[in-house]
All heavy atoms as a GROMACS GRO file, in nm:
protein
  608
    1LEU      N    1   0.992   0.606  -0.207
    1LEU     CA    2   0.852   0.589  -0.239
    1LEU      C    3   0.811   0.670  -0.360
    1LEU      O    4   0.725   0.628  -0.436
    1LEU     CB    5   0.765   0.629  -0.119
    1LEU     CG    6   0.765   0.534  -0.002
    1LEU    CD1    7   0.687   0.593   0.114
    1LEU    CD2    8   0.708   0.401  -0.039
    2GLY      N    9   0.870   0.788  -0.375
    2GLY     CA   10   0.833   0.874  -0.487
    2GLY      C   11   0.868   0.815  -0.623
    2GLY      O   12   0.815   0.858  -0.725
    3ALA      N   13   0.955   0.714  -0.627
    3ALA     CA   14   0.995   0.653  -0.753
    3ALA      C   15   0.898   0.544  -0.797
    3ALA      O   16   0.908   0.495  -0.910
    3ALA     CB   17   1.136   0.594  -0.739
    4MET      N   18   0.803   0.505  -0.711
    4MET     CA   19   0.708   0.401  -0.749
    4MET      C   20   0.610   0.456  -0.851
    4MET      O   21   0.558   0.566  -0.836
    4MET     CB   22   0.627   0.353  -0.628
    4MET     CG   23   0.702   0.266  -0.536
    4MET     SD   24   0.599   0.183  -0.411
    4MET     CE   25   0.468   0.293  -0.375
    5LYS      N   26   0.587   0.378  -0.955
    5LYS     CA   27   0.485   0.413  -1.052
    5LYS      C   28   0.445   0.287  -1.126
    5LYS      O   29   0.521   0.189  -1.130
    5LYS     CB   30   0.535   0.520  -1.150
    5LYS     CG   31   0.653   0.478  -1.234
    5LYS     CD   32   0.698   0.591  -1.324
    5LYS     CE   33   0.820   0.547  -1.402
    5LYS     NZ   34   0.869   0.647  -1.488
    6PRO      N   35   0.326   0.287  -1.184
    6PRO     CA   36   0.281   0.166  -1.254
    6PRO      C   37   0.371   0.134  -1.372
    6PRO      O   38   0.420   0.224  -1.440
    6PRO     CB   39   0.140   0.201  -1.302
    6PRO     CG   40   0.103   0.327  -1.234
    6PRO     CD   41   0.228   0.392  -1.186
    7ALA      N   42   0.392   0.008  -1.396
    7ALA     CA   43   0.470  -0.035  -1.513
    7ALA      C   44   0.387  -0.011  -1.639
    7ALA      O   45   0.265  -0.025  -1.637
    7ALA     CB   46   0.506  -0.182  -1.501
    8ALA      N   47   0.454   0.025  -1.746
    8ALA     CA   48   0.385   0.043  -1.874
    8ALA      C   49   0.334  -0.094  -1.920
    8ALA      O   50   0.410  -0.190  -1.924
    8ALA     CB   51   0.480   0.104  -1.975
    9SER      N   52   0.206  -0.101  -1.950
    9SER     CA   53   0.147  -0.228  -1.990
    9SER      C   54   0.020  -0.203  -2.068
    9SER      O   55  -0.047  -0.102  -2.051
    9SER     CB   56   0.115  -0.310  -1.865
    9SER     OG   57   0.045  -0.426  -1.899
   10ASP      N   58  -0.013  -0.297  -2.155
   10ASP     CA   59  -0.138  -0.289  -2.229
   10ASP      C   60  -0.257  -0.322  -2.138
   10ASP      O   61  -0.368  -0.280  -2.162
   10ASP     CB   62  -0.138  -0.387  -2.347
   10ASP     CG   63  -0.036  -0.349  -2.452
   10ASP    OD1   64   0.001  -0.230  -2.458
   10ASP    OD2   65   0.008  -0.438  -2.527
   11ARG      N   66  -0.231  -0.400  -2.036
   11ARG     CA   67  -0.336  -0.442  -1.943
   11ARG      C   68  -0.306  -0.387  -1.804
   11ARG      O   69  -0.205  -0.422  -1.743
   11ARG     CB   70  -0.340  -0.595  -1.938
   11ARG     CG   71  -0.450  -0.647  -1.852
   11ARG     CD   72  -0.460  -0.800  -1.867
   11ARG     NE   73  -0.548  -0.847  -1.763
   11ARG     CZ   74  -0.510  -0.928  -1.665
   11ARG    NH1   75  -0.387  -0.973  -1.661
   11ARG    NH2   76  -0.595  -0.965  -1.574
   12PRO      N   77  -0.390  -0.299  -1.752
   12PRO     CA   78  -0.364  -0.243  -1.619
   12PRO      C   79  -0.374  -0.350  -1.509
   12PRO      O   80  -0.446  -0.449  -1.525
   12PRO     CB   81  -0.473  -0.137  -1.602
   12PRO     CG   82  -0.577  -0.170  -1.702
   12PRO     CD   83  -0.512  -0.249  -1.812
   13ALA      N   84  -0.305  -0.326  -1.402
   13ALA     CA   85  -0.306  -0.419  -1.289
   13ALA      C   86  -0.441  -0.416  -1.218
   13ALA      O   87  -0.508  -0.313  -1.214
   13ALA     CB   88  -0.196  -0.382  -1.190
   14ASP      N   89  -0.481  -0.529  -1.161
   14ASP     CA   90  -0.603  -0.537  -1.081
   14ASP      C   91  -0.581  -0.478  -0.942
   14ASP      O   92  -0.670  -0.420  -0.884
   14ASP     CB   93  -0.649  -0.681  -1.067
   14ASP     CG   94  -0.691  -0.741  -1.200
   14ASP    OD1   95  -0.743  -0.667  -1.285
   14ASP    OD2   96  -0.670  -0.862  -1.219
   15LEU      N   97  -0.461  -0.499  -0.889
   15LEU     CA   98  -0.424  -0.444  -0.759
   15LEU      C   99  -0.273  -0.436  -0.750
   15LEU      O  100  -0.201  -0.495  -0.830
   15LEU     CB  101  -0.483  -0.526  -0.644
   15LEU     CG  102  -0.447  -0.674  -0.634
   15LEU    CD1  103  -0.324  -0.695  -0.549
   15LEU    CD2  104  -0.565  -0.747  -0.573
   16VAL      N  105  -0.226  -0.359  -0.651
   16VAL     CA  106  -0.082  -0.340  -0.629
   16VAL      C  107  -0.052  -0.382  -0.486
   16VAL      O  108  -0.125  -0.346  -0.394
   16VAL     CB  109  -0.044  -0.191  -0.649
   16VAL    CG1  110   0.102  -0.167  -0.617
   16VAL    CG2  111  -0.078  -0.143  -0.788
   17LEU      N  112   0.055  -0.460  -0.467
   17LEU     CA  113   0.101  -0.498  -0.334
   17LEU      C  114   0.228  -0.420  -0.304
   17LEU      O  115   0.323  -0.423  -0.382
   17LEU     CB  116   0.130  -0.648  -0.325
   17LEU     CG  117   0.014  -0.741  -0.358
   17LEU    CD1  118   0.060  -0.886  -0.349
   17LEU    CD2  119  -0.105  -0.717  -0.267
   18VAL      N  120   0.229  -0.347  -0.192
   18VAL     CA  121   0.343  -0.264  -0.154
   18VAL      C  122   0.389  -0.307  -0.015
   18VAL      O  123   0.308  -0.313   0.077
   18VAL     CB  124   0.305  -0.114  -0.152
   18VAL    CG1  125   0.424  -0.028  -0.112
   18VAL    CG2  126   0.249  -0.069  -0.286
   19PHE      N  127   0.518  -0.335  -0.003
   19PHE     CA  128   0.576  -0.374   0.126
   19PHE      C  129   0.677  -0.266   0.162
   19PHE      O  130   0.782  -0.255   0.098
   19PHE     CB  131   0.644  -0.511   0.114
   19PHE     CG  132   0.547  -0.620   0.077
   19PHE    CD1  133   0.514  -0.645  -0.056
   19PHE    CD2  134   0.486  -0.695   0.176
   19PHE    CE1  135   0.423  -0.744  -0.090
   19PHE    CE2  136   0.395  -0.795   0.142
   19PHE     CZ  137   0.363  -0.818   0.009
   20THR      N  138   0.647  -0.186   0.264
   20THR     CA  139   0.731  -0.071   0.297
   20THR      C  140   0.709  -0.027   0.441
   20THR      O  141   0.607  -0.058   0.502
   20THR     CB  142   0.702   0.047   0.202
   20THR    OG1  143   0.787   0.157   0.233
   20THR    CG2  144   0.557   0.092   0.212
   21ASP      N  145   0.806   0.051   0.493
   21ASP     CA  146   0.787   0.115   0.622
   21ASP      C  147   0.732   0.256   0.605
   21ASP      O  148   0.702   0.325   0.701
   21ASP     CB  149   0.916   0.116   0.703
   21ASP     CG  150   1.029   0.193   0.636
   21ASP    OD1  151   1.009   0.251   0.528
   21ASP    OD2  152   1.140   0.193   0.693
   22GLY      N  153   0.721   0.302   0.480
   22GLY     CA  154   0.665   0.433   0.452
   22GLY      C  155   0.760   0.548   0.475
   22GLY      O  156   0.722   0.664   0.463
   23VAL      N  157   0.885   0.518   0.505
   23VAL     CA  158   0.984   0.622   0.526
   23VAL      C  159   1.061   0.641   0.396
   23VAL      O  160   1.123   0.548   0.346
   23VAL     CB  161   1.080   0.586   0.642
   23VAL    CG1  162   1.186   0.691   0.659
   23VAL    CG2  163   1.001   0.565   0.770
   24SER      N  164   1.052   0.761   0.342
   24SER     CA  165   1.120   0.790   0.216
   24SER      C  166   1.259   0.843   0.245
   24SER      O  167   1.275   0.948   0.308
   24SER     CB  168   1.039   0.893   0.136
   24SER     OG  169   1.095   0.912   0.010
   25ASN      N  170   1.360   0.769   0.203
   25ASN     CA  171   1.498   0.809   0.231
   25ASN      C  172   1.555   0.902   0.125
   25ASN      O  173   1.645   0.979   0.153
   25ASN     CB  174   1.586   0.684   0.241
   25ASN     CG  175   1.547   0.596   0.357
   25ASN    OD1  176   1.507   0.644   0.462
   25ASN    ND2  177   1.556   0.467   0.339
   26PHE      N  178   1.506   0.892   0.004
   26PHE     CA  179   1.560   0.972  -0.106
   26PHE      C  180   1.445   1.028  -0.187
   26PHE      O  181   1.349   0.958  -0.218
   26PHE     CB  182   1.646   0.887  -0.200
   26PHE     CG  183   1.760   0.819  -0.130
   26PHE    CD1  184   1.753   0.686  -0.097
   26PHE    CD2  185   1.874   0.890  -0.096
   26PHE    CE1  186   1.857   0.622  -0.032
   26PHE    CE2  187   1.978   0.828  -0.030
   26PHE     CZ  188   1.971   0.694   0.001
   27GLY      N  189   1.454   1.153  -0.227
   27GLY     CA  190   1.356   1.211  -0.317
   27GLY      C  191   1.220   1.234  -0.254
   27GLY      O  192   1.204   1.245  -0.134
   28LEU      N  193   1.120   1.240  -0.342
   28LEU     CA  194   0.984   1.269  -0.300
   28LEU      C  195   0.925   1.155  -0.218
   28LEU      O  196   0.956   1.039  -0.240
   28LEU     CB  197   0.896   1.294  -0.422
   28LEU     CG  198   0.937   1.410  -0.512
   28LEU    CD1  199   0.851   1.412  -0.638
   28LEU    CD2  200   0.927   1.541  -0.438
   29GLU      N  201   0.834   1.191  -0.127
   29GLU     CA  202   0.770   1.089  -0.045
   29GLU      C  203   0.646   1.032  -0.113
   29GLU      O  204   0.621   0.913  -0.107
   29GLU     CB  205   0.730   1.150   0.090
   29GLU     CG  206   0.670   1.049   0.185
   29GLU     CD  207   0.644   1.109   0.322
   29GLU    OE1  208   0.549   1.188   0.333
   29GLU    OE2  209   0.718   1.075   0.414
   30ASP      N  210   0.569   1.117  -0.181
   30ASP     CA  211   0.441   1.074  -0.238
   30ASP      C  212   0.462   1.008  -0.374
   30ASP      O  213   0.513   1.070  -0.466
   30ASP     CB  214   0.350   1.195  -0.253
   30ASP     CG  215   0.209   1.158  -0.294
   30ASP    OD1  216   0.182   1.038  -0.314
   30ASP    OD2  217   0.126   1.250  -0.302
   31PRO      N  218   0.419   0.882  -0.389
   31PRO     CA  219   0.437   0.814  -0.517
   31PRO      C  220   0.337   0.857  -0.623
   31PRO      O  221   0.349   0.819  -0.738
   31PRO     CB  222   0.417   0.666  -0.483
   31PRO     CG  223   0.328   0.668  -0.365
   31PRO     CD  224   0.364   0.793  -0.288
   32GLY      N  225   0.237   0.936  -0.587
   32GLY     CA  226   0.135   0.974  -0.684
   32GLY      C  227   0.042   0.857  -0.710
   32GLY      O  228   0.028   0.766  -0.629
   33ALA      N  229  -0.021   0.856  -0.827
   33ALA     CA  230  -0.117   0.750  -0.860
   33ALA      C  231  -0.044   0.617  -0.880
   33ALA      O  232   0.055   0.609  -0.952
   33ALA     CB  233  -0.194   0.788  -0.986
   34LEU      N  234  -0.096   0.513  -0.818
   34LEU     CA  235  -0.035   0.380  -0.828
   34LEU      C  236  -0.096   0.297  -0.940
   34LEU      O  237  -0.050   0.189  -0.970
   34LEU     CB  238  -0.046   0.307  -0.695
   34LEU     CG  239   0.029   0.373  -0.579
   34LEU    CD1  240  -0.001   0.302  -0.449
   34LEU    CD2  241   0.178   0.373  -0.607
   35GLY      N  242  -0.203   0.346  -1.001
   35GLY     CA  243  -0.261   0.278  -1.116
   35GLY      C  244  -0.362   0.169  -1.084
   35GLY      O  245  -0.425   0.115  -1.173
   36ALA      N  246  -0.376   0.135  -0.957
   36ALA     CA  247  -0.471   0.031  -0.915
   36ALA      C  248  -0.484   0.040  -0.763
   36ALA      O  249  -0.399   0.100  -0.697
   36ALA     CB  250  -0.420  -0.107  -0.956
   37PRO      N  251  -0.586  -0.020  -0.706
   37PRO     CA  252  -0.597  -0.022  -0.560
   37PRO      C  253  -0.473  -0.089  -0.499
   37PRO      O  254  -0.428  -0.192  -0.547
   37PRO     CB  255  -0.723  -0.106  -0.534
   37PRO     CG  256  -0.803  -0.093  -0.659
   37PRO     CD  257  -0.703  -0.083  -0.770
   38ALA      N  258  -0.418  -0.026  -0.396
   38ALA     CA  259  -0.294  -0.075  -0.333
   38ALA      C  260  -0.323  -0.134  -0.196
   38ALA      O  261  -0.390  -0.072  -0.114
   38ALA     CB  262  -0.193   0.038  -0.321
   39TRP      N  263  -0.270  -0.253  -0.173
   39TRP     CA  264  -0.271  -0.315  -0.041
   39TRP      C  265  -0.129  -0.298   0.010
   39TRP      O  266  -0.035  -0.353  -0.045
   39TRP     CB  267  -0.312  -0.462  -0.050
   39TRP     CG  268  -0.460  -0.476  -0.038
   39TRP    CD1  269  -0.529  -0.517   0.072
   39TRP    CD2  270  -0.560  -0.446  -0.136
   39TRP    NE1  271  -0.664  -0.513   0.048
   39TRP    CE2  272  -0.686  -0.470  -0.079
   39TRP    CE3  273  -0.554  -0.398  -0.267
   39TRP    CZ2  274  -0.804  -0.449  -0.147
   39TRP    CZ3  275  -0.673  -0.378  -0.335
   39TRP    CH2  276  -0.796  -0.403  -0.274
   40ILE      N  277  -0.117  -0.215   0.114
   40ILE     CA  278   0.014  -0.178   0.166
   40ILE      C  279   0.040  -0.252   0.297
   40ILE      O  280  -0.041  -0.246   0.389
   40ILE     CB  281   0.023  -0.025   0.185
   40ILE    CG1  282  -0.002   0.044   0.050
   40ILE    CG2  283   0.158   0.013   0.243
   40ILE    CD1  284  -0.003   0.195   0.056
   41PHE      N  285   0.153  -0.322   0.302
   41PHE     CA  286   0.190  -0.406   0.416
   41PHE      C  287   0.307  -0.344   0.491
   41PHE      O  288   0.400  -0.291   0.431
   41PHE     CB  289   0.234  -0.544   0.368
   41PHE     CG  290   0.128  -0.621   0.296
   41PHE    CD1  291   0.104  -0.599   0.162
   41PHE    CD2  292   0.052  -0.714   0.364
   41PHE    CE1  293   0.006  -0.670   0.095
   41PHE    CE2  294  -0.047  -0.785   0.298
   41PHE     CZ  295  -0.070  -0.762   0.162
   42ASN      N  296   0.303  -0.358   0.624
   42ASN     CA  297   0.411  -0.310   0.707
   42ASN      C  298   0.414  -0.392   0.836
   42ASN      O  299   0.311  -0.433   0.886
   42ASN     CB  300   0.388  -0.163   0.740
   42ASN     CG  301   0.483  -0.118   0.848
   42ASN    OD1  302   0.603  -0.127   0.834
   42ASN    ND2  303   0.429  -0.073   0.959
   43ARG      N  304   0.534  -0.416   0.888
   43ARG     CA  305   0.547  -0.488   1.014
   43ARG      C  306   0.631  -0.411   1.117
   43ARG      O  307   0.651  -0.457   1.228
   43ARG     CB  308   0.609  -0.626   0.990
   43ARG     CG  309   0.604  -0.714   1.114
   43ARG     CD  310   0.664  -0.850   1.094
   43ARG     NE  311   0.590  -0.935   1.006
   43ARG     CZ  312   0.487  -1.013   1.043
   43ARG    NH1  313   0.447  -1.016   1.167
   43ARG    NH2  314   0.426  -1.087   0.954
   44THR      N  315   0.682  -0.294   1.084
   44THR     CA  316   0.767  -0.222   1.179
   44THR      C  317   0.685  -0.125   1.264
   44THR      O  318   0.585  -0.070   1.220
   44THR     CB  319   0.877  -0.142   1.107
   44THR    OG1  320   0.817  -0.041   1.026
   44THR    CG2  321   0.962  -0.232   1.020
   45SER      N  322   0.728  -0.105   1.388
   45SER     CA  323   0.657  -0.011   1.474
   45SER      C  324   0.691   0.134   1.443
   45SER      O  325   0.615   0.223   1.475
   45SER     CB  326   0.682  -0.037   1.622
   45SER     OG  327   0.780  -0.128   1.648
   46THR      N  328   0.804   0.158   1.379
   46THR     CA  329   0.847   0.295   1.351
   46THR      C  330   0.802   0.346   1.215
   46THR      O  331   0.849   0.447   1.168
   46THR     CB  332   1.001   0.306   1.359
   46THR    OG1  333   1.057   0.213   1.265
   46THR    CG2  334   1.051   0.274   1.498
   47ALA      N  335   0.711   0.276   1.152
   47ALA     CA  336   0.663   0.313   1.018
   47ALA      C  337   0.580   0.441   1.024
   47ALA      O  338   0.531   0.483   1.129
   47ALA     CB  339   0.578   0.201   0.960
   48ASN      N  340   0.564   0.501   0.908
   48ASN     CA  341   0.478   0.618   0.893
   48ASN      C  342   0.335   0.567   0.868
   48ASN      O  343   0.285   0.569   0.756
   48ASN     CB  344   0.529   0.705   0.778
   48ASN     CG  345   0.460   0.838   0.770
   48ASN    OD1  346   0.355   0.859   0.829
   48ASN    ND2  347   0.519   0.930   0.696
   49HIS      N  348   0.270   0.520   0.973
   49HIS     CA  349   0.140   0.453   0.962
   49HIS      C  350   0.033   0.542   0.900
   49HIS      O  351  -0.043   0.497   0.815
   49HIS     CB  352   0.093   0.404   1.099
   49HIS     CG  353   0.186   0.306   1.162
   49HIS    ND1  354   0.196   0.175   1.122
   49HIS    CD2  355   0.277   0.322   1.263
   49HIS    CE1  356   0.286   0.113   1.195
   49HIS    NE2  357   0.337   0.200   1.281
   50ALA      N  358   0.027   0.668   0.942
   50ALA     CA  359  -0.076   0.758   0.889
   50ALA      C  360  -0.059   0.779   0.739
   50ALA      O  361  -0.157   0.777   0.663
   50ALA     CB  362  -0.072   0.892   0.963
   51PHE      N  363   0.064   0.796   0.695
   51PHE     CA  364   0.091   0.817   0.552
   51PHE      C  365   0.056   0.691   0.472
   51PHE      O  366  -0.008   0.700   0.367
   51PHE     CB  367   0.239   0.854   0.532
   51PHE     CG  368   0.277   0.871   0.389
   51PHE    CD1  369   0.225   0.975   0.314
   51PHE    CD2  370   0.365   0.784   0.328
   51PHE    CE1  371   0.261   0.991   0.180
   51PHE    CE2  372   0.401   0.799   0.196
   51PHE     CZ  373   0.349   0.904   0.122
   52LEU      N  374   0.093   0.574   0.522
   52LEU     CA  375   0.064   0.449   0.452
   52LEU      C  376  -0.087   0.425   0.444
   52LEU      O  377  -0.138   0.382   0.341
   52LEU     CB  378   0.134   0.332   0.520
   52LEU     CG  379   0.286   0.336   0.515
   52LEU    CD1  380   0.345   0.222   0.594
   52LEU    CD2  381   0.336   0.335   0.372
   53ARG      N  382  -0.157   0.454   0.551
   53ARG     CA  383  -0.303   0.439   0.551
   53ARG      C  384  -0.366   0.533   0.449
   53ARG      O  385  -0.456   0.495   0.374
   53ARG     CB  386  -0.358   0.467   0.691
   53ARG     CG  387  -0.504   0.434   0.708
   53ARG     CD  388  -0.550   0.446   0.854
   53ARG     NE  389  -0.486   0.343   0.936
   53ARG     CZ  390  -0.390   0.367   1.026
   53ARG    NH1  391  -0.347   0.489   1.048
   53ARG    NH2  392  -0.337   0.269   1.096
   54MET      N  393  -0.318   0.657   0.443
   54MET     CA  394  -0.370   0.755   0.348
   54MET      C  395  -0.344   0.710   0.204
   54MET      O  396  -0.432   0.720   0.119
   54MET     CB  397  -0.306   0.892   0.373
   54MET     CG  398  -0.362   1.004   0.290
   54MET     SD  399  -0.268   1.060   0.144
   54MET     CE  400  -0.099   1.047   0.184
   55LEU      N  401  -0.223   0.661   0.174
   55LEU     CA  402  -0.192   0.612   0.039
   55LEU      C  403  -0.286   0.499  -0.001
   55LEU      O  404  -0.339   0.498  -0.113
   55LEU     CB  405  -0.048   0.561   0.032
   55LEU     CG  406   0.064   0.660   0.014
   55LEU    CD1  407   0.197   0.587   0.013
   55LEU    CD2  408   0.046   0.740  -0.110
   56ALA      N  409  -0.306   0.406   0.089
   56ALA     CA  410  -0.392   0.291   0.060
   56ALA      C  411  -0.536   0.336   0.037
   56ALA      O  412  -0.600   0.295  -0.061
   56ALA     CB  413  -0.385   0.190   0.174
   57MET      N  414  -0.587   0.420   0.123
   57MET     CA  415  -0.725   0.467   0.110
   57MET      C  416  -0.745   0.547  -0.018
   57MET      O  417  -0.847   0.530  -0.086
   57MET     CB  418  -0.764   0.550   0.232
   57MET     CG  419  -0.784   0.467   0.357
   57MET     SD  420  -0.822   0.563   0.506
   57MET     CE  421  -0.957   0.664   0.453
   58ASN      N  422  -0.650   0.634  -0.051
   58ASN     CA  423  -0.662   0.714  -0.173
   58ASN      C  424  -0.663   0.629  -0.299
   58ASN      O  425  -0.718   0.670  -0.401
   58ASN     CB  426  -0.551   0.818  -0.181
   58ASN     CG  427  -0.571   0.932  -0.085
   58ASN    OD1  428  -0.677   0.947  -0.025
   58ASN    ND2  429  -0.469   1.013  -0.067
   59SER      N  430  -0.601   0.512  -0.292
   59SER     CA  431  -0.595   0.425  -0.410
   59SER      C  432  -0.716   0.332  -0.418
   59SER      O  433  -0.738   0.266  -0.519
   59SER     CB  434  -0.468   0.341  -0.407
   59SER     OG  435  -0.479   0.237  -0.312
   60GLY      N  436  -0.794   0.322  -0.309
   60GLY     CA  437  -0.906   0.229  -0.305
   60GLY      C  438  -0.868   0.094  -0.245
   60GLY      O  439  -0.946   0.000  -0.249
   61GLY      N  440  -0.748   0.087  -0.188
   61GLY     CA  441  -0.700  -0.037  -0.127
   61GLY      C  442  -0.707  -0.030   0.024
   61GLY      O  443  -0.793   0.037   0.080
   62ALA      N  444  -0.614  -0.100   0.091
   62ALA     CA  445  -0.615  -0.107   0.237
   62ALA      C  446  -0.473  -0.110   0.291
   62ALA      O  447  -0.380  -0.158   0.225
   62ALA     CB  448  -0.690  -0.231   0.283
   63TYR      N  449  -0.459  -0.059   0.412
   63TYR     CA  450  -0.331  -0.064   0.484
   63TYR      C  451  -0.338  -0.181   0.582
   63TYR      O  452  -0.430  -0.190   0.663
   63TYR     CB  453  -0.306   0.066   0.558
   63TYR     CG  454  -0.186   0.064   0.649
   63TYR    CD1  455  -0.061   0.028   0.598
   63TYR    CD2  456  -0.196   0.096   0.782
   63TYR    CE1  457   0.050   0.026   0.680
   63TYR    CE2  458  -0.085   0.094   0.865
   63TYR     CZ  459   0.037   0.060   0.813
   63TYR     OH  460   0.147   0.057   0.894
   64LEU      N  461  -0.242  -0.270   0.576
   64LEU     CA  462  -0.239  -0.388   0.661
   64LEU      C  463  -0.116  -0.382   0.752
   64LEU      O  464  -0.004  -0.407   0.709
   64LEU     CB  465  -0.237  -0.515   0.576
   64LEU     CG  466  -0.357  -0.525   0.480
   64LEU    CD1  467  -0.334  -0.633   0.378
   64LEU    CD2  468  -0.484  -0.549   0.557
   65ASN      N  469  -0.139  -0.344   0.877
   65ASN     CA  470  -0.033  -0.336   0.976
   65ASN      C  471  -0.016  -0.476   1.035
   65ASN      O  472  -0.098  -0.522   1.114
   65ASN     CB  473  -0.071  -0.235   1.084
   65ASN     CG  474   0.036  -0.216   1.188
   65ASN    OD1  475   0.130  -0.294   1.196
   65ASN    ND2  476   0.024  -0.112   1.268
   66LEU      N  477   0.090  -0.543   0.997
   66LEU     CA  478   0.112  -0.681   1.039
   66LEU      C  479   0.152  -0.694   1.185
   66LEU      O  480   0.162  -0.805   1.237
   66LEU     CB  481   0.216  -0.747   0.947
   66LEU     CG  482   0.174  -0.754   0.800
   66LEU    CD1  483   0.285  -0.813   0.715
   66LEU    CD2  484   0.044  -0.830   0.783
   67LYS      N  485   0.173  -0.583   1.254
   67LYS     CA  486   0.194  -0.586   1.399
   67LYS      C  487   0.060  -0.607   1.470
   67LYS      O  488   0.056  -0.651   1.583
   67LYS     CB  489   0.256  -0.455   1.448
   67LYS     CG  490   0.402  -0.440   1.420
   67LYS     CD  491   0.479  -0.527   1.515
   67LYS     CE  492   0.620  -0.475   1.530
   67LYS     NZ  493   0.698  -0.560   1.614
   68ARG      N  494  -0.050  -0.573   1.401
   68ARG     CA  495  -0.183  -0.583   1.462
   68ARG      C  496  -0.268  -0.692   1.402
   68ARG      O  497  -0.372  -0.727   1.457
   68ARG     CB  498  -0.255  -0.450   1.448
   68ARG     CG  499  -0.188  -0.339   1.524
   68ARG     CD  500  -0.262  -0.211   1.508
   68ARG     NE  501  -0.198  -0.108   1.588
   68ARG     CZ  502  -0.262  -0.010   1.644
   68ARG    NH1  503  -0.392   0.000   1.631
   68ARG    NH2  504  -0.197   0.078   1.714
   69LEU      N  505  -0.231  -0.743   1.286
   69LEU     CA  506  -0.308  -0.848   1.217
   69LEU      C  507  -0.225  -0.975   1.207
   69LEU      O  508  -0.103  -0.968   1.192
   69LEU     CB  509  -0.341  -0.805   1.074
   69LEU     CG  510  -0.441  -0.695   1.052
   69LEU    CD1  511  -0.444  -0.658   0.904
   69LEU    CD2  512  -0.579  -0.740   1.095
   70SER      N  513  -0.292  -1.087   1.211
   70SER     CA  514  -0.220  -1.212   1.185
   70SER      C  515  -0.193  -1.221   1.036
   70SER      O  516  -0.260  -1.154   0.955
   70SER     CB  517  -0.305  -1.332   1.230
   70SER     OG  518  -0.418  -1.346   1.145
   71ASP      N  519  -0.096  -1.303   0.999
   71ASP     CA  520  -0.067  -1.322   0.857
   71ASP      C  521  -0.189  -1.374   0.783
   71ASP      O  522  -0.220  -1.332   0.672
   71ASP     CB  523   0.051  -1.418   0.839
   71ASP     CG  524   0.182  -1.359   0.888
   71ASP    OD1  525   0.190  -1.235   0.908
   71ASP    OD2  526   0.278  -1.436   0.905
   72ALA      N  527  -0.263  -1.465   0.846
   72ALA     CA  528  -0.382  -1.524   0.783
   72ALA      C  529  -0.489  -1.417   0.758
   72ALA      O  530  -0.552  -1.414   0.652
   72ALA     CB  531  -0.438  -1.636   0.870
   73ALA      N  532  -0.509  -1.328   0.855
   73ALA     CA  533  -0.609  -1.221   0.839
   73ALA      C  534  -0.567  -1.125   0.728
   73ALA      O  535  -0.650  -1.079   0.649
   73ALA     CB  536  -0.629  -1.147   0.970
   74ALA      N  537  -0.439  -1.093   0.722
   74ALA     CA  538  -0.389  -1.004   0.617
   74ALA      C  539  -0.408  -1.068   0.479
   74ALA      O  540  -0.456  -1.003   0.385
   74ALA     CB  541  -0.242  -0.971   0.641
   75LEU      N  542  -0.371  -1.195   0.466
   75LEU     CA  543  -0.388  -1.264   0.337
   75LEU      C  544  -0.534  -1.271   0.295
   75LEU      O  545  -0.567  -1.254   0.178
   75LEU     CB  546  -0.330  -1.405   0.346
   75LEU     CG  547  -0.179  -1.415   0.343
   75LEU    CD1  548  -0.134  -1.557   0.372
   75LEU    CD2  549  -0.124  -1.367   0.210
   76ALA      N  550  -0.622  -1.293   0.390
   76ALA     CA  551  -0.765  -1.302   0.360
   76ALA      C  552  -0.821  -1.169   0.311
   76ALA      O  553  -0.920  -1.167   0.239
   76ALA     CB  554  -0.841  -1.350   0.483
   77GLY      N  555  -0.758  -1.059   0.349
   77GLY     CA  556  -0.808  -0.927   0.311
   77GLY      C  557  -0.761  -0.875   0.178
   77GLY      O  558  -0.814  -0.778   0.126
   78ILE      N  559  -0.662  -0.940   0.116
   78ILE     CA  560  -0.607  -0.890  -0.010
   78ILE      C  561  -0.713  -0.899  -0.120
   78ILE      O  562  -0.770  -1.004  -0.145
   78ILE     CB  563  -0.482  -0.970  -0.051
   78ILE    CG1  564  -0.371  -0.951   0.052
   78ILE    CG2  565  -0.432  -0.925  -0.188
   78ILE    CD1  566  -0.251  -1.040   0.028
   79GLY      N  567  -0.735  -0.786  -0.186
   79GLY     CA  568  -0.826  -0.781  -0.298
   79GLY      C  569  -0.974  -0.772  -0.262
   79GLY      O  570  -1.058  -0.761  -0.349
   80LYS      N  571  -1.005  -0.775  -0.133
   80LYS     CA  572  -1.145  -0.765  -0.090
   80LYS      C  573  -1.189  -0.619  -0.096
   80LYS      O  574  -1.109  -0.527  -0.079
   80LYS     CB  575  -1.162  -0.815   0.054
   80LYS     CG  576  -1.115  -0.956   0.075
   80LYS     CD  577  -1.211  -1.054   0.015
   80LYS     CE  578  -1.164  -1.194   0.052
   80LYS     NZ  579  -1.207  -1.299  -0.026
   81ALA      N  580  -1.316  -0.597  -0.119
   81ALA     CA  581  -1.371  -0.461  -0.120
   81ALA      C  582  -1.348  -0.395   0.015
   81ALA      O  583  -1.364  -0.458   0.119
   81ALA     CB  584  -1.520  -0.466  -0.152
   82VAL      N  585  -1.307  -0.270   0.011
   82VAL     CA  586  -1.278  -0.196   0.133
   82VAL      C  587  -1.390  -0.095   0.155
   82VAL      O  588  -1.425  -0.019   0.066
   82VAL     CB  589  -1.143  -0.121   0.121
   82VAL    CG1  590  -1.115  -0.042   0.245
   82VAL    CG2  591  -1.032  -0.220   0.092
   83PHE      N  592  -1.447  -0.097   0.274
   83PHE     CA  593  -1.553  -0.004   0.309
   83PHE      C  594  -1.499   0.095   0.411
   83PHE      O  595  -1.434   0.057   0.506
   83PHE     CB  596  -1.674  -0.077   0.367
   83PHE     CG  597  -1.731  -0.178   0.272
   83PHE    CD1  598  -1.702  -0.312   0.285
   83PHE    CD2  599  -1.810  -0.136   0.168
   83PHE    CE1  600  -1.753  -0.405   0.196
   83PHE    CE2  601  -1.862  -0.227   0.079
   83PHE     CZ  602  -1.834  -0.363   0.092
   84SER      N  603  -1.523   0.223   0.386
   84SER     CA  604  -1.478   0.325   0.482
   84SER      C  605  -1.578   0.438   0.491
   84SER      O  606  -1.665   0.450   0.410
   84SER     CB  607  -1.341   0.378   0.442
   84SER     OG  608  -1.343   0.432   0.313
   0.00000   0.00000   0.00000
């Protein structure tokens, strides 16, 4: 996870989609700034849910636990304003 960073570009991304279990196997765990609001997806029960939720919230995005949401509900939430 620590190796994730925004790609160099003249035009910044509108949002970032991340598919992960949140378990960092190598290096740093915190990816730092993602450069745009991140919608983080996970379907495993052994994921680091608290860490993934924190990353999403800090970026202005949302954490979508696919064990608790239907695929349709998750898709409908991508890019929508997040209120917390």
